[in-house]
DOSE-474688 format. One record per residue (C-alpha): residue number from 1; residue in three letters; chain; x, y, z. Coordinates in steps of 0.2 Angstrom, whole numbers, plus 5000, padded with zeros to 4 digits. Each point is the difference from the previous one (the first is absolute). Last residue first. Layout:
{k: NUM&r: ALA&c: A&u: X&v: Y&w: Z};
...
END
This chain:
{k: 378&r: UNK&c: A&u: 5709&v: 5560&w: 4217};
{k: 377&r: UNK&c: A&u: 5010&v: 5008&w: 5015};
{k: 376&r: UNK&c: A&u: 5014&v: 4988&w: 5000};
{k: 375&r: UNK&c: A&u: 5000&v: 4997&w: 4982};
{k: 374&r: UNK&c: A&u: 5003&v: 5018&w: 4996};
{k: 373&r: UNK&c: A&u: 5014&v: 5002&w: 5012};
{k: 372&r: UNK&c: A&u: 5009&v: 4985&w: 4992};
{k: 371&r: UNK&c: A&u: 4997&v: 5008&w: 4983};
{k: 370&r: UNK&c: A&u: 5008&v: 5016&w: 5007};
{k: 369&r: UNK&c: A&u: 5015&v: 4991&w: 5006};
{k: 368&r: UNK&c: A&u: 5003&v: 4992&w: 4983};
{k: 367&r: UNK&c: A&u: 4998&v: 5016&w: 4991};
{k: 366&r: UNK&c: A&u: 5013&v: 5009&w: 5010};
{k: 365&r: UNK&c: A&u: 5013&v: 4986&w: 4998};
{k: 364&r: UNK&c: A&u: 4997&v: 5001&w: 4981};
{k: 363&r: UNK&c: A&u: 5001&v: 5019&w: 5000};
{k: 362&r: UNK&c: A&u: 5018&v: 4998&w: 5007};
{k: 361&r: UNK&c: A&u: 5007&v: 5009&w: 5016};
{k: 360&r: UNK&c: A&u: 5010&v: 4986&w: 5008};
{k: 359&r: UNK&c: A&u: 5012&v: 4993&w: 4987};
{k: 358&r: UNK&c: A&u: 5002&v: 5013&w: 4987};
{k: 357&r: UNK&c: A&u: 4998&v: 5015&w: 5011};
{k: 356&r: UNK&c: A&u: 5012&v: 4993&w: 5013};
{k: 355&r: UNK&c: A&u: 5013&v: 4996&w: 4986};
{k: 354&r: UNK&c: A&u: 5000&v: 5018&w: 4993};
{k: 353&r: UNK&c: A&u: 5001&v: 5008&w: 5017};
{k: 352&r: UNK&c: A&u: 5015&v: 4989&w: 5005};
{k: 351&r: UNK&c: A&u: 5009&v: 5004&w: 4983};
{k: 350&r: UNK&c: A&u: 4998&v: 5019&w: 5003};
{k: 349&r: UNK&c: A&u: 5006&v: 4999&w: 5018};
{k: 348&r: UNK&c: A&u: 5015&v: 4990&w: 4995};
{k: 347&r: UNK&c: A&u: 5004&v: 5012&w: 4985};
{k: 346&r: UNK&c: A&u: 5000&v: 5016&w: 5011};
{k: 345&r: UNK&c: A&u: 5018&v: 5002&w: 5002};
{k: 344&r: UNK&c: A&u: 5003&v: 4996&w: 4981};
{k: 343&r: UNK&c: A&u: 4989&v: 5015&w: 4995};
{k: 342&r: UNK&c: A&u: 5012&v: 5012&w: 5010};
{k: 341&r: UNK&c: A&u: 4991&v: 5010&w: 5014};
{k: 340&r: UNK&c: A&u: 5001&v: 5019&w: 5000};
{k: 339&r: UNK&c: A&u: 4983&v: 5003&w: 4993};
{k: 338&r: UNK&c: A&u: 4991&v: 4987&w: 5011};
{k: 337&r: UNK&c: A&u: 5009&v: 5006&w: 5016};
{k: 336&r: UNK&c: A&u: 4994&v: 5018&w: 4996};
{k: 335&r: UNK&c: A&u: 4983&v: 4994&w: 4997};
{k: 334&r: UNK&c: A&u: 4999&v: 4991&w: 5017};
{k: 333&r: UNK&c: A&u: 5007&v: 5015&w: 5009};
{k: 332&r: UNK&c: A&u: 4987&v: 5011&w: 4992};
{k: 331&r: UNK&c: A&u: 4986&v: 4988&w: 5005};
{k: 330&r: UNK&c: A&u: 5007&v: 4999&w: 5018};
{k: 329&r: UNK&c: A&u: 5001&v: 5019&w: 5001};
{k: 328&r: UNK&c: A&u: 4982&v: 5002&w: 4993};
{k: 327&r: UNK&c: A&u: 4992&v: 4988&w: 5011};
{k: 326&r: UNK&c: A&u: 4982&v: 4996&w: 4995};
{k: 325&r: UNK&c: A&u: 5003&v: 4982&w: 4999};
{k: 324&r: UNK&c: A&u: 5016&v: 4992&w: 5007};
{k: 323&r: UNK&c: A&u: 5013&v: 4994&w: 4988};
{k: 322&r: UNK&c: A&u: 5003&v: 4983&w: 4993};
{k: 321&r: UNK&c: A&u: 5013&v: 4995&w: 4987};
{k: 320&r: UNK&c: A&u: 4998&v: 4985&w: 4989};
{k: 319&r: UNK&c: A&u: 5000&v: 4981&w: 5000};
{k: 318&r: UNK&c: A&u: 5008&v: 4998&w: 5017};
{k: 317&r: UNK&c: A&u: 4991&v: 5015&w: 5008};
{k: 316&r: UNK&c: A&u: 4988&v: 4991&w: 5011};
{k: 315&r: UNK&c: A&u: 4996&v: 4987&w: 4988};
{k: 314&r: UNK&c: A&u: 4996&v: 5012&w: 4986};
{k: 313&r: UNK&c: A&u: 4983&v: 4993&w: 4997};
{k: 312&r: UNK&c: A&u: 4997&v: 4998&w: 5019};
{k: 311&r: UNK&c: A&u: 5006&v: 5018&w: 5003};
{k: 310&r: UNK&c: A&u: 4988&v: 5006&w: 4986};
{k: 309&r: UNK&c: A&u: 4985&v: 4991&w: 5007};
{k: 308&r: UNK&c: A&u: 4992&v: 5016&w: 5007};
{k: 307&r: UNK&c: A&u: 5013&v: 5014&w: 5003};
{k: 306&r: UNK&c: A&u: 5019&v: 5001&w: 5001};
{k: 305&r: UNK&c: A&u: 5003&v: 5012&w: 4986};
{k: 304&r: UNK&c: A&u: 5009&v: 4994&w: 4985};
{k: 303&r: UNK&c: A&u: 5017&v: 5001&w: 4991};
{k: 302&r: UNK&c: A&u: 5002&v: 4986&w: 4987};
{k: 301&r: UNK&c: A&u: 5015&v: 4995&w: 4989};
{k: 300&r: UNK&c: A&u: 4994&v: 4993&w: 4983};
{k: 299&r: UNK&c: A&u: 4997&v: 4982&w: 4995};
{k: 298&r: UNK&c: A&u: 4984&v: 5003&w: 4989};
{k: 297&r: UNK&c: A&u: 4990&v: 4987&w: 5010};
{k: 296&r: UNK&c: A&u: 5003&v: 5009&w: 5016};
{k: 295&r: UNK&c: A&u: 4993&v: 5016&w: 4992};
{k: 294&r: UNK&c: A&u: 4984&v: 4991&w: 4995};
{k: 293&r: UNK&c: A&u: 4998&v: 4993&w: 5018};
{k: 292&r: UNK&c: A&u: 5002&v: 5018&w: 5006};
{k: 291&r: UNK&c: A&u: 4987&v: 5006&w: 4987};
{k: 290&r: UNK&c: A&u: 4987&v: 4988&w: 5007};
{k: 289&r: UNK&c: A&u: 5001&v: 5008&w: 5017};
{k: 288&r: UNK&c: A&u: 4995&v: 4988&w: 5015};
{k: 287&r: UNK&c: A&u: 4990&v: 5012&w: 5011};
{k: 286&r: UNK&c: A&u: 5007&v: 5017&w: 5000};
{k: 285&r: UNK&c: A&u: 5001&v: 5016&w: 5011};
{k: 284&r: UNK&c: A&u: 5012&v: 5015&w: 5000};
{k: 283&r: UNK&c: A&u: 5007&v: 4995&w: 4983};
{k: 282&r: UNK&c: A&u: 5018&v: 5006&w: 4995};
{k: 281&r: UNK&c: A&u: 5004&v: 4986&w: 4987};
{k: 280&r: UNK&c: A&u: 5016&v: 5002&w: 4990};
{k: 279&r: UNK&c: A&u: 5005&v: 4988&w: 4986};
{k: 278&r: UNK&c: A&u: 5018&v: 5000&w: 4993};
{k: 277&r: UNK&c: A&u: 5012&v: 5004&w: 4986};
{k: 276&r: UNK&c: A&u: 4986&v: 5002&w: 4987};
{k: 275&r: UNK&c: A&u: 5000&v: 4993&w: 4982};
{k: 274&r: UNK&c: A&u: 4992&v: 4983&w: 5003};
{k: 273&r: UNK&c: A&u: 4990&v: 5008&w: 5014};
{k: 272&r: UNK&c: A&u: 4991&v: 5011&w: 4988};
{k: 271&r: UNK&c: A&u: 4990&v: 4984&w: 4995};
{k: 270&r: UNK&c: A&u: 4992&v: 5002&w: 5017};
{k: 269&r: UNK&c: A&u: 4988&v: 5012&w: 4992};
{k: 268&r: UNK&c: A&u: 4991&v: 4987&w: 4990};
{k: 267&r: UNK&c: A&u: 4987&v: 5012&w: 4994};
{k: 266&r: UNK&c: A&u: 5006&v: 5018&w: 5004};
{k: 265&r: UNK&c: A&u: 4991&v: 5012&w: 5011};
{k: 264&r: UNK&c: A&u: 5008&v: 5017&w: 5003};
{k: 263&r: UNK&c: A&u: 5019&v: 5002&w: 4997};
{k: 262&r: UNK&c: A&u: 5004&v: 5012&w: 5013};
{k: 261&r: UNK&c: A&u: 5018&v: 5004&w: 4997};
{k: 260&r: UNK&c: A&u: 5015&v: 5005&w: 5011};
{k: 259&r: UNK&c: A&u: 5017&v: 5005&w: 4995};
{k: 258&r: UNK&c: A&u: 4998&v: 5017&w: 4990};
{k: 257&r: UNK&c: A&u: 4985&v: 5006&w: 5010};
{k: 256&r: UNK&c: A&u: 5008&v: 4997&w: 5017};
{k: 255&r: UNK&c: A&u: 5001&v: 5017&w: 5006};
{k: 254&r: UNK&c: A&u: 4991&v: 4997&w: 5016};
{k: 253&r: UNK&c: A&u: 4986&v: 5012&w: 4996};
{k: 252&r: UNK&c: A&u: 4998&v: 4992&w: 4983};
{k: 251&r: UNK&c: A&u: 4999&v: 4982&w: 5006};
{k: 250&r: UNK&c: A&u: 4988&v: 5006&w: 5014};
{k: 249&r: UNK&c: A&u: 4989&v: 5008&w: 4987};
{k: 248&r: UNK&c: A&u: 4999&v: 4984&w: 4990};
{k: 247&r: UNK&c: A&u: 4996&v: 4990&w: 5016};
{k: 246&r: UNK&c: A&u: 4986&v: 5011&w: 5004};
{k: 245&r: UNK&c: A&u: 4993&v: 4999&w: 4982};
{k: 244&r: UNK&c: A&u: 5001&v: 4981&w: 5000};
{k: 243&r: UNK&c: A&u: 4993&v: 4998&w: 5018};
{k: 242&r: UNK&c: A&u: 4983&v: 4993&w: 4994};
{k: 241&r: UNK&c: A&u: 5006&v: 4986&w: 4990};
{k: 240&r: UNK&c: A&u: 5012&v: 4993&w: 4987};
{k: 239&r: UNK&c: A&u: 5014&v: 4988&w: 4999};
{k: 238&r: UNK&c: A&u: 5019&v: 4999&w: 4996};
{k: 237&r: UNK&c: A&u: 5013&v: 5010&w: 5009};
{k: 236&r: UNK&c: A&u: 5017&v: 5001&w: 4992};
{k: 235&r: UNK&c: A&u: 5014&v: 5006&w: 5010};
{k: 234&r: UNK&c: A&u: 5018&v: 5005&w: 4994};
{k: 233&r: UNK&c: A&u: 5017&v: 4997&w: 5007};
{k: 232&r: UNK&c: A&u: 5014&v: 5012&w: 4996};
{k: 231&r: UNK&c: A&u: 5009&v: 4998&w: 5016};
{k: 230&r: UNK&c: A&u: 5007&v: 5012&w: 5013};
{k: 229&r: UNK&c: A&u: 4994&v: 4989&w: 5015};
{k: 228&r: UNK&c: A&u: 4995&v: 5015&w: 5010};
{k: 227&r: UNK&c: A&u: 4990&v: 5009&w: 4986};
{k: 226&r: UNK&c: A&u: 4992&v: 4984&w: 4993};
{k: 225&r: UNK&c: A&u: 4996&v: 4994&w: 5018};
{k: 224&r: UNK&c: A&u: 4991&v: 5017&w: 5004};
{k: 223&r: UNK&c: A&u: 4990&v: 5001&w: 4984};
{k: 222&r: UNK&c: A&u: 4996&v: 4982&w: 5001};
{k: 221&r: UNK&c: A&u: 4994&v: 5002&w: 5018};
{k: 220&r: UNK&c: A&u: 4988&v: 5014&w: 4995};
{k: 219&r: UNK&c: A&u: 4994&v: 4991&w: 4985};
{k: 218&r: UNK&c: A&u: 4997&v: 4984&w: 5010};
{k: 217&r: UNK&c: A&u: 4991&v: 5010&w: 5013};
{k: 216&r: UNK&c: A&u: 4987&v: 5006&w: 4987};
{k: 215&r: UNK&c: A&u: 4999&v: 4982&w: 4993};
{k: 214&r: UNK&c: A&u: 4994&v: 4993&w: 5017};
{k: 213&r: UNK&c: A&u: 4989&v: 4987&w: 4992};
{k: 212&r: UNK&c: A&u: 4986&v: 5003&w: 5013};
{k: 211&r: UNK&c: A&u: 4997&v: 5018&w: 4993};
{k: 210&r: UNK&c: A&u: 4995&v: 4995&w: 4982};
{k: 209&r: UNK&c: A&u: 5009&v: 4999&w: 4984};
{k: 208&r: UNK&c: A&u: 4996&v: 4982&w: 4997};
{k: 207&r: UNK&c: A&u: 5016&v: 4989&w: 4998};
{k: 206&r: UNK&c: A&u: 5017&v: 4998&w: 4992};
{k: 205&r: UNK&c: A&u: 5017&v: 5006&w: 5005};
{k: 204&r: UNK&c: A&u: 5016&v: 4998&w: 4989};
{k: 203&r: UNK&c: A&u: 5017&v: 5006&w: 5005};
{k: 202&r: UNK&c: A&u: 5010&v: 5005&w: 4985};
{k: 201&r: UNK&c: A&u: 5019&v: 4999&w: 4996};
{k: 200&r: UNK&c: A&u: 5002&v: 5012&w: 4985};
{k: 199&r: UNK&c: A&u: 4994&v: 5002&w: 4982};
{k: 198&r: UNK&c: A&u: 4991&v: 4983&w: 5000};
{k: 197&r: UNK&c: A&u: 4985&v: 5005&w: 5010};
{k: 196&r: UNK&c: A&u: 4998&v: 5016&w: 4990};
{k: 195&r: UNK&c: A&u: 5001&v: 4991&w: 4984};
{k: 194&r: UNK&c: A&u: 4988&v: 4988&w: 5005};
{k: 193&r: UNK&c: A&u: 4988&v: 5014&w: 5005};
{k: 192&r: UNK&c: A&u: 5002&v: 5008&w: 4983};
{k: 191&r: UNK&c: A&u: 4997&v: 4984&w: 4991};
{k: 190&r: UNK&c: A&u: 4983&v: 4996&w: 5009};
{k: 189&r: UNK&c: A&u: 5001&v: 4982&w: 5005};
{k: 188&r: UNK&c: A&u: 4995&v: 4988&w: 4986};
{k: 187&r: UNK&c: A&u: 4982&v: 4998&w: 4996};
{k: 186&r: UNK&c: A&u: 4988&v: 4988&w: 5009};
{k: 185&r: UNK&c: A&u: 4993&v: 4989&w: 4986};
{k: 184&r: UNK&c: A&u: 4991&v: 4989&w: 5012};
{k: 183&r: UNK&c: A&u: 5010&v: 4985&w: 4994};
{k: 182&r: UNK&c: A&u: 5016&v: 5010&w: 5003};
{k: 181&r: UNK&c: A&u: 4995&v: 5005&w: 5018};
{k: 180&r: UNK&c: A&u: 4995&v: 4982&w: 5004};
{k: 179&r: UNK&c: A&u: 5017&v: 4993&w: 4993};
{k: 178&r: UNK&c: A&u: 5008&v: 5013&w: 5012};
{k: 177&r: UNK&c: A&u: 4990&v: 4993&w: 5015};
{k: 176&r: UNK&c: A&u: 5005&v: 4982&w: 4995};
{k: 175&r: UNK&c: A&u: 5018&v: 5004&w: 4999};
{k: 174&r: UNK&c: A&u: 5000&v: 5008&w: 5017};
{k: 173&r: UNK&c: A&u: 4993&v: 4984&w: 5008};
{k: 172&r: UNK&c: A&u: 4982&v: 5002&w: 5006};
{k: 171&r: UNK&c: A&u: 4996&v: 5009&w: 5016};
{k: 170&r: UNK&c: A&u: 4995&v: 4996&w: 5018};
{k: 169&r: UNK&c: A&u: 4991&v: 5008&w: 5014};
{k: 168&r: UNK&c: A&u: 5000&v: 4993&w: 5017};
{k: 167&r: UNK&c: A&u: 4985&v: 4990&w: 5007};
{k: 166&r: UNK&c: A&u: 4997&v: 5003&w: 5018};
{k: 165&r: UNK&c: A&u: 4984&v: 4994&w: 5007};
{k: 164&r: UNK&c: A&u: 4987&v: 5006&w: 5013};
{k: 163&r: UNK&c: A&u: 4984&v: 4990&w: 5002};
{k: 162&r: UNK&c: A&u: 5006&v: 4989&w: 5014};
{k: 161&r: UNK&c: A&u: 5005&v: 5016&w: 5010};
{k: 160&r: UNK&c: A&u: 4982&v: 5006&w: 4999};
{k: 159&r: UNK&c: A&u: 4999&v: 5017&w: 4992};
{k: 158&r: UNK&c: A&u: 4994&v: 5015&w: 5011};
{k: 157&r: UNK&c: A&u: 5017&v: 5006&w: 5003};
{k: 156&r: UNK&c: A&u: 5005&v: 4999&w: 4982};
{k: 155&r: UNK&c: A&u: 4999&v: 5018&w: 4996};
{k: 154&r: UNK&c: A&u: 5011&v: 5004&w: 5014};
{k: 153&r: UNK&c: A&u: 5014&v: 4993&w: 4990};
{k: 152&r: UNK&c: A&u: 5011&v: 4988&w: 5009};
{k: 151&r: UNK&c: A&u: 4998&v: 4986&w: 4987};
{k: 150&r: UNK&c: A&u: 5008&v: 5012&w: 4988};
{k: 149&r: UNK&c: A&u: 5017&v: 4996&w: 5007};
{k: 148&r: UNK&c: A&u: 4998&v: 4982&w: 4992};
{k: 147&r: UNK&c: A&u: 5000&v: 5007&w: 4982};
{k: 146&r: UNK&c: A&u: 4987&v: 4999&w: 4986};
{k: 145&r: UNK&c: A&u: 4984&v: 4999&w: 5011};
{k: 144&r: UNK&c: A&u: 4986&v: 4989&w: 4997};
{k: 143&r: UNK&c: A&u: 4983&v: 5001&w: 5009};
{k: 142&r: UNK&c: A&u: 4989&v: 4984&w: 5000};
{k: 141&r: UNK&c: A&u: 4982&v: 4995&w: 5001};
{k: 140&r: UNK&c: A&u: 4994&v: 5018&w: 5001};
{k: 139&r: UNK&c: A&u: 4990&v: 5008&w: 5013};
{k: 138&r: UNK&c: A&u: 5015&v: 5007&w: 5010};
{k: 137&r: UNK&c: A&u: 5005&v: 5010&w: 4985};
{k: 136&r: UNK&c: A&u: 4984&v: 5009&w: 4998};
{k: 135&r: UNK&c: A&u: 5001&v: 5011&w: 5015};
{k: 134&r: UNK&c: A&u: 5018&v: 5005&w: 4996};
{k: 133&r: UNK&c: A&u: 4994&v: 5004&w: 4982};
{k: 132&r: UNK&c: A&u: 4986&v: 5011&w: 5007};
{k: 131&r: UNK&c: A&u: 5014&v: 5010&w: 5009};
{k: 130&r: UNK&c: A&u: 5011&v: 5001&w: 4985};
{k: 129&r: UNK&c: A&u: 4985&v: 5006&w: 4990};
{k: 128&r: UNK&c: A&u: 4997&v: 5014&w: 5013};
{k: 127&r: UNK&c: A&u: 5018&v: 5005&w: 5000};
{k: 126&r: UNK&c: A&u: 5000&v: 5001&w: 4981};
{k: 125&r: UNK&c: A&u: 4985&v: 5012&w: 5001};
{k: 124&r: UNK&c: A&u: 5009&v: 5011&w: 5013};
{k: 123&r: UNK&c: A&u: 4996&v: 5000&w: 5018};
{k: 122&r: UNK&c: A&u: 5017&v: 4995&w: 5006};
{k: 121&r: UNK&c: A&u: 5015&v: 5002&w: 4989};
{k: 120&r: UNK&c: A&u: 5005&v: 4984&w: 4991};
{k: 119&r: UNK&c: A&u: 5011&v: 4986&w: 5007};
{k: 118&r: UNK&c: A&u: 5008&v: 4989&w: 4986};
{k: 117&r: UNK&c: A&u: 4998&v: 4982&w: 4997};
{k: 116&r: UNK&c: A&u: 5007&v: 4988&w: 4987};
{k: 115&r: UNK&c: A&u: 4996&v: 4985&w: 4990};
{k: 114&r: UNK&c: A&u: 4987&v: 4995&w: 5012};
{k: 113&r: UNK&c: A&u: 4993&v: 4985&w: 4991};
{k: 112&r: UNK&c: A&u: 4982&v: 4994&w: 5002};
{k: 111&r: UNK&c: A&u: 4991&v: 4984&w: 5003};
{k: 110&r: UNK&c: A&u: 4983&v: 4995&w: 4995};
{k: 109&r: UNK&c: A&u: 4990&v: 4983&w: 5001};
{k: 108&r: UNK&c: A&u: 4982&v: 5003&w: 4993};
{k: 107&r: UNK&c: A&u: 4991&v: 5017&w: 4998};
{k: 106&r: UNK&c: A&u: 4982&v: 4995&w: 5006};
{k: 105&r: UNK&c: A&u: 5004&v: 4985&w: 5011};
{k: 104&r: UNK&c: A&u: 5015&v: 5009&w: 5007};
{k: 103&r: UNK&c: A&u: 4988&v: 5013&w: 5008};
{k: 102&r: UNK&c: A&u: 5004&v: 5018&w: 4994};
{k: 101&r: UNK&c: A&u: 5011&v: 5012&w: 5010};
{k: 100&r: UNK&c: A&u: 5015&v: 4996&w: 4988};
{k: 99&r: UNK&c: A&u: 4991&v: 5003&w: 4983};
{k: 98&r: UNK&c: A&u: 5000&v: 5019&w: 4998};
{k: 97&r: UNK&c: A&u: 5013&v: 5005&w: 5013};
{k: 96&r: UNK&c: A&u: 5012&v: 4987&w: 4994};
{k: 95&r: UNK&c: A&u: 4997&v: 5003&w: 4982};
{k: 94&r: UNK&c: A&u: 5005&v: 5018&w: 5002};
{k: 93&r: UNK&c: A&u: 5014&v: 4998&w: 5012};
{k: 92&r: UNK&c: A&u: 5012&v: 4991&w: 4988};
{k: 91&r: UNK&c: A&u: 5006&v: 4984&w: 4992};
{k: 90&r: UNK&c: A&u: 4985&v: 4989&w: 5003};
{k: 89&r: UNK&c: A&u: 5000&v: 4981&w: 4996};
{k: 88&r: UNK&c: A&u: 4983&v: 4992&w: 4998};
{k: 87&r: UNK&c: A&u: 5001&v: 4981&w: 5001};
{k: 86&r: UNK&c: A&u: 4992&v: 4986&w: 4991};
{k: 85&r: UNK&c: A&u: 4993&v: 5012&w: 4988};
{k: 84&r: UNK&c: A&u: 4981&v: 5001&w: 4995};
{k: 83&r: UNK&c: A&u: 5001&v: 5012&w: 4985};
{k: 82&r: UNK&c: A&u: 4982&v: 5006&w: 5002};
{k: 81&r: UNK&c: A&u: 5002&v: 5000&w: 5019};
{k: 80&r: UNK&c: A&u: 5014&v: 5012&w: 5000};
{k: 79&r: UNK&c: A&u: 4992&v: 5011&w: 4988};
{k: 78&r: UNK&c: A&u: 4984&v: 5000&w: 5010};
{k: 77&r: UNK&c: A&u: 5010&v: 5004&w: 5016};
{k: 76&r: UNK&c: A&u: 5008&v: 5015&w: 4991};
{k: 75&r: UNK&c: A&u: 4983&v: 5007&w: 4995};
{k: 74&r: UNK&c: A&u: 4992&v: 4997&w: 5017};
{k: 73&r: UNK&c: A&u: 5014&v: 5009&w: 5009};
{k: 72&r: UNK&c: A&u: 4998&v: 5015&w: 4988};
{k: 71&r: UNK&c: A&u: 4981&v: 5000&w: 5003};
{k: 70&r: UNK&c: A&u: 5003&v: 4999&w: 5019};
{k: 69&r: UNK&c: A&u: 5011&v: 5015&w: 5000};
{k: 68&r: UNK&c: A&u: 5019&v: 4999&w: 5001};
{k: 67&r: UNK&c: A&u: 5005&v: 5016&w: 4991};
{k: 66&r: UNK&c: A&u: 5011&v: 4999&w: 4984};
{k: 65&r: UNK&c: A&u: 4986&v: 4996&w: 4988};
{k: 64&r: UNK&c: A&u: 5002&v: 4983&w: 4990};
{k: 63&r: UNK&c: A&u: 5009&v: 4996&w: 4984};
{k: 62&r: UNK&c: A&u: 5006&v: 4982&w: 5000};
{k: 61&r: UNK&c: A&u: 5011&v: 4996&w: 4985};
{k: 60&r: UNK&c: A&u: 5003&v: 4981&w: 5000};
{k: 59&r: UNK&c: A&u: 5017&v: 4995&w: 4993};
{k: 58&r: UNK&c: A&u: 5006&v: 4983&w: 4994};
{k: 57&r: UNK&c: A&u: 5019&v: 4999&w: 5001};
{k: 56&r: UNK&c: A&u: 5009&v: 4997&w: 4983};
{k: 55&r: UNK&c: A&u: 5014&v: 5012&w: 5004};
{k: 54&r: UNK&c: A&u: 4994&v: 5013&w: 4988};
{k: 53&r: UNK&c: A&u: 4983&v: 5000&w: 5010};
{k: 52&r: UNK&c: A&u: 5009&v: 5003&w: 5016};
{k: 51&r: UNK&c: A&u: 5009&v: 5015&w: 4992};
{k: 50&r: UNK&c: A&u: 4985&v: 5008&w: 4993};
{k: 49&r: UNK&c: A&u: 4991&v: 4998&w: 5017};
{k: 48&r: UNK&c: A&u: 5014&v: 5008&w: 5009};
{k: 47&r: UNK&c: A&u: 5000&v: 5014&w: 4987};
{k: 46&r: UNK&c: A&u: 4982&v: 5003&w: 5003};
{k: 45&r: UNK&c: A&u: 4985&v: 4997&w: 4988};
{k: 44&r: UNK&c: A&u: 4989&v: 5015&w: 5002};
{k: 43&r: UNK&c: A&u: 4992&v: 5006&w: 5016};
{k: 42&r: UNK&c: A&u: 4981&v: 5004&w: 4998};
{k: 41&r: UNK&c: A&u: 4995&v: 4993&w: 5017};
{k: 40&r: UNK&c: A&u: 5015&v: 5000&w: 5013};
{k: 39&r: UNK&c: A&u: 5013&v: 4986&w: 4999};
{k: 38&r: UNK&c: A&u: 5001&v: 4982&w: 5006};
{k: 37&r: UNK&c: A&u: 5011&v: 4988&w: 4990};
{k: 36&r: UNK&c: A&u: 4994&v: 4982&w: 5003};
{k: 35&r: UNK&c: A&u: 5015&v: 4989&w: 4994};
{k: 34&r: UNK&c: A&u: 4995&v: 4982&w: 4997};
{k: 33&r: UNK&c: A&u: 5012&v: 4986&w: 5004};
{k: 32&r: UNK&c: A&u: 4995&v: 4983&w: 4994};
{k: 31&r: UNK&c: A&u: 5012&v: 4986&w: 5006};
{k: 30&r: UNK&c: A&u: 5010&v: 4989&w: 4989};
{k: 29&r: UNK&c: A&u: 5017&v: 5003&w: 5009};
{k: 28&r: UNK&c: A&u: 5005&v: 5012&w: 4986};
{k: 27&r: UNK&c: A&u: 4985&v: 5010&w: 5004};
{k: 26&r: UNK&c: A&u: 5004&v: 5002&w: 5018};
{k: 25&r: UNK&c: A&u: 5018&v: 5006&w: 4995};
{k: 24&r: UNK&c: A&u: 4992&v: 5013&w: 4989};
{k: 23&r: UNK&c: A&u: 4988&v: 5006&w: 5014};
{k: 22&r: UNK&c: A&u: 5015&v: 5002&w: 5012};
{k: 21&r: UNK&c: A&u: 5011&v: 5010&w: 4988};
{k: 20&r: UNK&c: A&u: 4985&v: 5011&w: 4996};
{k: 19&r: UNK&c: A&u: 4995&v: 5003&w: 5018};
{k: 18&r: UNK&c: A&u: 5018&v: 5004&w: 5004};
{k: 17&r: UNK&c: A&u: 5001&v: 5013&w: 4986};
{k: 16&r: UNK&c: A&u: 4984&v: 5008&w: 5006};
{k: 15&r: UNK&c: A&u: 5005&v: 5001&w: 5018};
{k: 14&r: UNK&c: A&u: 5017&v: 5007&w: 4995};
{k: 13&r: UNK&c: A&u: 4993&v: 5015&w: 4990};
{k: 12&r: UNK&c: A&u: 4992&v: 5001&w: 4983};
{k: 11&r: UNK&c: A&u: 4986&v: 5013&w: 5002};
{k: 10&r: UNK&c: A&u: 4984&v: 5004&w: 5009};
{k: 9&r: UNK&c: A&u: 4995&v: 4982&w: 5003};
{k: 8&r: UNK&c: A&u: 4985&v: 4995&w: 5011};
{k: 7&r: UNK&c: A&u: 5004&v: 4981&w: 5001};
{k: 6&r: UNK&c: A&u: 4990&v: 4984&w: 5001};
{k: 5&r: UNK&c: A&u: 5007&v: 4983&w: 4996};
{k: 4&r: UNK&c: A&u: 4987&v: 4987&w: 4996};
{k: 3&r: UNK&c: A&u: 5008&v: 4982&w: 5002};
{k: 2&r: UNK&c: A&u: 4993&v: 4985&w: 4990};
{k: 1&r: UNK&c: A&u: 5008&v: 4984&w: 5006};
END
């Protein structure tokens, strides 16, 4: 079966990683995944395209104008018809908007995965794109969400119940992911950051530096918890994004410059968990976060906010500590408890998390479920 995956990628985030894991599993089963990478005209080869190619996945660069004009729709449709896939699998709003409204006989069977959903300010450009995406979703053959609570999204109100599906994310074993990094010649972690993490017990947080990740509140809670718990714990935040300068100013204003570091983007960032004492996630909204699955593989204690699929992944708190989102007092208390807990007291939760990600959240299971969905609509 030939599957054309379509994505408009602006970096290497969770959706991109899940797509690469899925495409490789499909390739192993003898199918023909083709990754259509949508970007604006004149865009050079992207980091995502380089990574996909290095993993032996065929990449089709699609350079089209950003606005959904008839000419742009026609260009994308010609590309689809040229490659004649059995199924088109969209991984974002852009392909949904351009192809979703077209008759099935023109574009062929098509499904989309909603990897996450954030509400934007009204009457902005992204708000308009989200509105158009909502209109397109009910025209598709299937809409996949990555966690059951996402079935309640307002965006799915126009989608028939028999076209909605839940397929949870999955990742390869840790050894395979590390082998990938070595094969891709990803360099070792920066020595200065490793030295920082190993100097004292260090909490590690990983994610895009944007408002929905709650890093500003994490800094405030960490300052309070560290002072009240009288510990020498440190915090490493790995990632990049629009809030980087804001967060750096908050670090300085809170007097945390000696114990908190913004590491920026680091390939294979979850490798810091080999040296850190725990993983912390302060998100205000999530789908099924890939980075949490990675933390579960690394056998480290976890503290996370109770949003999206996180309570499910952590089995209501049995596999890690859950706190309310956007609640400074709850996050502060959670950090204090984490700092004070002896490692042996957390061993049962750590072991349960590792077992769950191994048995229930594998990329092989994910690929099997997607192939079943393809066969149903094709």
